[in-house]
N, C-alpha and C positions, 0 to 999 in steps of 0.2 A: 600562189601565196607561199612564202617561205615558212618552213615549220617553226622557225624561231618567232614568227609573228602569231602563230596559232596558240590558242588557249585550249588545252586538252581537257575540257570540262567533262564531267561524268554525265552521260546522256540521261540516266535515270534520275539524277539529282535535278537536272534542268527541267525534266517533265514534272517532278514533284514540286519544284518551286513555282511553276506555272499553275498547277492544279490547286495548290494550297490557297491561292488567291481567287480560285473559281474562274480563272481565265481560260478561254478557248485558244486554239492556235491563232485564230484571226485577231482576237482582242489583245493577246500578248504581243503579237507582231506589230499591231498599231502602236502599243506603248514603246516598243523597241525601235520603231521606225524602220522596219525591214519587211520584206515580202514573206507571206505565210510559208511558202515553199522553203525559204531559207531556214526559218525556225524549225520546220519539220525535219529538214536534213540534219540539223544539229541534234534534235531529239532522237533521230534514227542512228546517229553516230557515223553518218556517211561523210559529213564535213564538220568543221569546227569554227567557232567564232575567233576573231582576233582578240588580243588582250584588251584592247579598247572596248570592243563589243561586249566582252565578258564582264568588264567593270560596269557597263551600262545595264547588263542583265541583272547583276547583283543589286544595283540601285533601284531599277524599276520594279523588280520582283521582290524587293525588300528583304534580302537575305545577306548575311555576311559574305564577302567575296570568297573567302576560303571554303565556304560550303560547296561551291561549284566543283571542287576537286576531291570531295569526299568519295570514298569507294562505294558507299551506299547512301540513300537518302536518310536524313535524321528521322527519329521515331515520330509517330503522330503527335500532333500538338496537344499537350496535356498540361494542366496547371495543378500544382500540389495544394489545392485549397478545396475543402468540401463545397459541393454545389448545392446551395439551398434554393435553387430556382425550380426544382422539381419536387414532386410529392415525396419521393424517396431520396434521402440525402446521399449523394455519391461522393466518395472520398477523393476521387480523381476526376477532373472535369475535362471533357473535350470541348475546345473553344475555337473561336475564329482566329486567323493569323493576327488580326489587329489586337484582340484581347491578349493573346499569348505574348506578342512583342511588348505590349504595354506592361503586362504583369512582370515580365523579366526585367524591364527597365526600372519599374518601381522597386522591385526586390533588390536590385543593385544599390539604389539610393538608400533604401531602408537599412540595408546591411551596413553601408558606410556610416550612416548616422548612428546606428546602434554602437558600432565600435568607437566612434567619436565620443559618445556619451560615457561608455565604459572607461575609456582613457581619462575622462574628466572626473571619474569616481561616482557617477550617477548610480543610484540604487533603484531596484525594481519599484514600479509605481503601484501603490496600494490598491487603486481602484480597478486595476486589470484583474479580472477573475474574482472580484470581491463579492459577487453575488452569483446566484444560479437561478434556473427557472423556478426552483422550489422556493426561492425568496419571495416570489409573487410580483406581479406587475407594478403595484403601487409603490413598493419599497424600492425597486430598481429605478423607477421613474423619478421618485423623489431624490434619490442619490445623484442621478445624472443632472436633474434640474438644478440642484444645489451646486454641483461642481462647476457647471458652466454659467451659473448665475442668470438663468433664463428670464426671471422676472424683471431684472434690470434692462435686459435687451428688449423685452416687450414694450417697456416704457419709452426707451430712447430711440428705437429704430424708426426711421422715417420712410422706409419702403421695404418690400420683401427682399430685394437685393441687399439692402443695408442690414436687414435682420440676419440674412445668411452670412454676410461678411463678419458681423459681430459674433455670431455663434462659432464660426471657424476660428476667429482670433481667440475666443475664449477656450475652445477645445485645445488649441495649440499651446495656450498659456499653462495648461495643466499637464502637458507632456504628450499629447496626441499629435502625430504627424497627419496633417490633412492636405491631400492633393486633390485638385479639381481641374479636369481638362476634358475637352471634347474630341481630342485627336491623339494619335500615337506620337509620343515625343513632342516635336514641334512641327510635325508634318501635316499641314492642313489638307493634304490629298488623301489622308488616311483617317477619316472620321470614325469615332466610336459609335456603336449602335445601342440605343436605348432599349431596343427590342431584345438585345442580348443580355444586358446587365445595367443596373442603375448605380451600383456601388459594390465595394468589397471591403472587408476588414481583415487586418492581421493583428491578432491579439497578443502581441509580444509584450512581455512585462517591462522591458527597458524602453523600447521604441514602438509602441502600438501605432497602427496606421489605418487611416480611413481614406479610401479613394471614392470621389464622387464623379459620376459621368456628367460632364459639363454640357452635353448635348440636350439634357433633360430640361423641362420647365423649372423655373426658379423655385416654385412652391414644392415641386417634387424633390429638388435638390435639398431643401430644408428638411423634408421628411427623411430622405436617405441619410443625411448626416446623423440625425438622432437615432435612426434605425441601426446604423453601423456602430454608433457609440454603445448601444445596447448589446451588440455582439461582443464588444470589448469588455463591457462590465461583467458578462458571463463567460468570458474567455472562450469565445466561439469564433474561430476564423471562418471565412466563407465568402462566396460570391452571392450577391443578392439581386433580386429584381422584385421588390415589393410591388404588388399590383394595387394601385390606388383605387381601382374600380371594385375591389372586393372588400368585404368586411374582414377585420383582423382574424375572426374565427374561421375564415375560408382561405387563408394563406396556405401555401403548399405543404408545410410540415411543422412539427412542433416548435422548432427553433424560430422559424420565420413568423409563426403565429405569435409567439411571445415577444419577439423584438418589434414586430409591427404594433402590437398592443401597447408596448412601452413607449414607442415613439408618439403614438396618438395621445397617451396620457401625459407625457412631458409637455407636448405642445398645447393641449387643451384638456386640463384635468376634468374628469367626468363629473365630480360633485359640483364644481363651479359652473360647469356647462349646464347641468340640469337645473341648477338654481336660477340661472339666467334665462333659460328658454321660456318664452312667453307663449302659452298655448292659445292666447287670444289674438296673437299677431300672425301675420302671414309668414309662410316659410321663408320667402326672400328677405323679408324684414328681419326675421330672426337671424338668418345667416349673416347678413351684412352687419348687424349690431354686434353679434358675437365675434366676427372677424375683427371689428374695430376694438372691442373690449380686450381680446386676447392678443391683438397685434400679430395675427397670423393670416395666411391667405384664405380665400373662400374655399379653396380645395380642401384644406385641412379641416375647416369647420364642417364642410359637407361630409367628409369621412367620419368625423366624430358623431354628427347627427345620425348618419346611417348606422354606425356601430351601435348607437343607443336606441335604435328603432324609432327615431323621431321623423324619419323619412322612409317612404316605401322604396323599393328597388327602382321603380320607374321614375319617381321624383328625383331620386339621387342621380341616376344615370343621365337624365336630361340635363340637370344642372352641372354635373361634372364635365360633360362634353362641352357644354356652353363655356365654362370657365377655361378649359384647355384651348378652345378656339380663340378666346380673348387673349390668353397669355402666350405670346409668341415664344417659341423655343429659340434660345441663342444659337446662331450659326457658327460662332467662334468665340474665343475668350475675349478678343477685342481690347479696347482701352489702351492705357499706358503700357508700353512694351515691357518695361522693367517690373511693373506691378503684375503683368501677365506671367512673367517668368516665375515670380514668387508664388502665385496662385497655383500654377501647374505643378510646381515642384515642392510645395509647402514653404511657407514663409520662414519658419524656424530652421528647416533643413537647408534652404537656400542661403540664408545668412551665415549659418555655421560653415557651409562649404566655401563660400566666398571668403569669409574671414580666414579660414585655414589656407586657402590658396594664396591670399595676399600676404600671409605671414610665413609662407614657405613650407608649411606642413603637408600641403598637397600641391602637386604640379598644376600650374595654370591650365595647361592643355587638358589634363584629366578632369579638372573641375568644369571646364567649358564643355567637354564631351558629355559629362554626366547631366548637365543642365540644358544641353542642346542649344548652346549659344556660342558666340565667338569669344576669343580671349579678351578682346577689347571690352566686351560687355561685362565680363567679370571685373575688370579693372575700374569700370565706371559705376558699378553697382553702389558702392558706399556714397558716392556723390548724388546719385539719382534717388536712392531709397536707403535711408539710414538703417544700418544693421542693428539687429537685436542680439544681445548676448545670450548664449545657451549655457 
């Protein structure tokens, strides 16, 4: 092979790229459609791939092409968000390649949208950081409930999925960017893990953001949305994985306990719940009646009943597992392609970016890359989905 055809990749970077995905020599070779000995020789530095092979390496190992030529591997994957998934809040989190790539992608979009709003003269949103843990659960829950008009959505929603859509639309109408996806970018081969995180919040005063893991059950996504809004109300950025099998009082740290309690109170206010609970009726009868009355899922009602000691641990666990088995988790965002683009990237942000691209304030190619679509999709968006003004 002529040296002009060779890509002089850095062997340590190649090994890092493989290991960051948890791949062995054999599994990475299968992805790259080469023999294991060939990959081993590249990692040993005894031979080099061609430029075509190097481009395939970057694509299959999900790193920028230029990374292969760095003198040393990039630093360990860390995200500059407090980690609320553990008992002790860690200011810097070590996360999976999927979460790291997702977060960096989200951060680029959020930063663009923030600058877009500043240029339009938007002022800081008053509800971001308007409360603190000291404000108390009831006060924060009431403020969130009023802001997103939850009572109206309880009445009008025809399904849990519709309830979630309405809540997302309402949150976006007051200025919160809400993104929901089950994959990194638009890559269905890179699913997100619910075991790693359910959502995260960026409590920026101009462009606050909530991300919901779309791989989760719909009832859990509803809970996550409200939980993350609580983070924004108390100006607390962070990665969350609220455990629906535990009482609010048993969540991992003070912030998660508070945001969990707020989410439960927003969805099922405790005074109304206790007034409606019928001690003469069966547990299942109560749960179904209260789910109907509050227009929330059985999972949320079960959590509230458990929090208020109307269910024993065994009664709660049995019914929670039963409901999760009944409620299939979505495997993809599915549905209308253009609607999916808006859900994954936030409806308001997508519309603002498309409008900016079509009026020449942003290059079409840049907008397409940011939304992980083709240029033609950007051009067709207004026809397929009417744009909302920001």
